[in-house]
N, C-alpha and C positions, 0 to 999 in steps of 0.2 A: 698933764698930758705929756706923753713921750715926744721927743723930737721925731719928726717924720723919718729921718734917715734910720733911726732905731727901729721904727715900725717896719720899714723895708727890710732891714737886716733880720728881724725876728720872723717875718712872714713870707719872705721872697720864695723860699723853697716850696712851701705849701701851695702858694698861688701858682707857681710854675707847674707843680704836679697836677693841680686841678686843670690848668689850661692844656697841658699835654694830654690828659685823659679825655678832656672834652673835645679837643680839636686835632690831636696828633702832633707829632714833633715839628712839622713844617710851619704851622700857623701859631703855635703856642707862644713863641717869643713876642710876636706882635700883640697878642692878647694880653700877655704879661705886662708889657710896656704900657699899653693903653690902660690897663687896670690901675697901675701905680700913678700914671698921670692924672687919671680921673680922681683917684683917692687923694692925691696931693691937693687938688683944687677944692675938695670937699672936707678935708681933714679938720680944718678949724671949726666947722659946723657940727662935727661928730659929738654927740652928747657924752658927758663924763660917765665913765663906767660901762660904756658900750663894748660889746664883744667885737674887738677889732678884727680878729681872724674871720669871724662870720661875715662881717661887713665887707672885708676884702674878697672873700669867696663869692659873695653876692655880686659885687662889682665884676669879678672875673667871669661869672656866669653871663652877665649881660654883655660883656665885651666879647665873649665867645659867640654869642648869638649874633652880634654885629659883624664879627669876622666871617661867620658862615654866610650871612646875608650878602656881604660884599663879594665873597668868593662865588656865590651862586649867580651874581649879576655880571661878573667880570668875564669878558670873552677871552678865549685862549686861542690866539692865532697859531695855526700849524700848517705845514706844507701838506702832510698826509695825516689822516686819522689813524693812530695805532690800534691794532687789534686788542692789545692788553697794555694797560699802563704799568710801567715798571716803577719799583720803589725808588725814592730819592737816593742819591749817592751818599748823602750825609747820614750815615747810619749811627744809631745810638745803642748803647749796651742794653737798653730796655725796649728795643723795637718789637720784640716778640710779645711783650706785655701790652704795649700800645696797640699792636695789631689785634690781640685777643680782646682788648677793651673795645676797639673800633668795630669788632664783629658783633658786639652785644646790641640789642635793641636800644634806642635812645634813652628811654626811661631807666633801664637797668644800668647803662653806661654812666649816665649822669648821676644817678643815685649812688652808685659805687664811688664815683669821683668826688662828689660833694660830701658824702658821709665819711668814707674811709680815707680819702686823700685830703679832703678839705676840712675835716673835723666838724662839720655841721651836724646838728642833731637831726633826727628824722623829721621833727616838726619844721625845722628850717628848710630841709630839703623839700618837704611837701609844699611849703610856701613858694619856693622858687619854681618848682616844676608844675605846680597846680595839682591838687589832689589831697588825699588824706595822709596823715602820719602813717597809718597802717599800710597804705599803698606804697609809700616811699620805703618803708621797712621791707615789704615783700619784694619790691623791685630790686633793692640792694641785695637781699638774700638770694634772689634768683640769679642776679648777676654774678655774685661771688660763687654760687654753685656752678654756674656755667664755666667760670674761669678755672675752678678746681677741676672740673671734668676735663677741660682743655689741657691742663698741665698733667693731670694724673693718667690720662690716656695717651700721653706722648704726642698730642696733636700739634705740638709746636712745629713751626716751619724752620 
């Protein structure tokens, strides 16, 4: 079994891409950290020959759900309610991609993230999201199609 620091070095970028696609750039770092903390705790129990990347993406999926649940319960005190929320000042070179991903329906966004960014098979995506392998394949294809349309029609902001 590889040392855990090597696992982090080998899979950190993939897990971060999945977290950013699932949550957006603001909450992704928290989910990424929580993913590797949970993985560290469970690493010794991982069966030999297990697909470590798929295991980490599965943990990231669960941590993304946890982050969304926490965010939905957290009150946001403000003096006045703004008409339109403005994007965070911390901009990334990929903000347009994350905005396009965020505009996709959940199943499409998560199917694209887990398959194309996380490297999971469609069977593994279906297990995570609930549904069939064919439905996961269709959701990912539809998501990629919508992203292509977004970029080909110049709909970027």
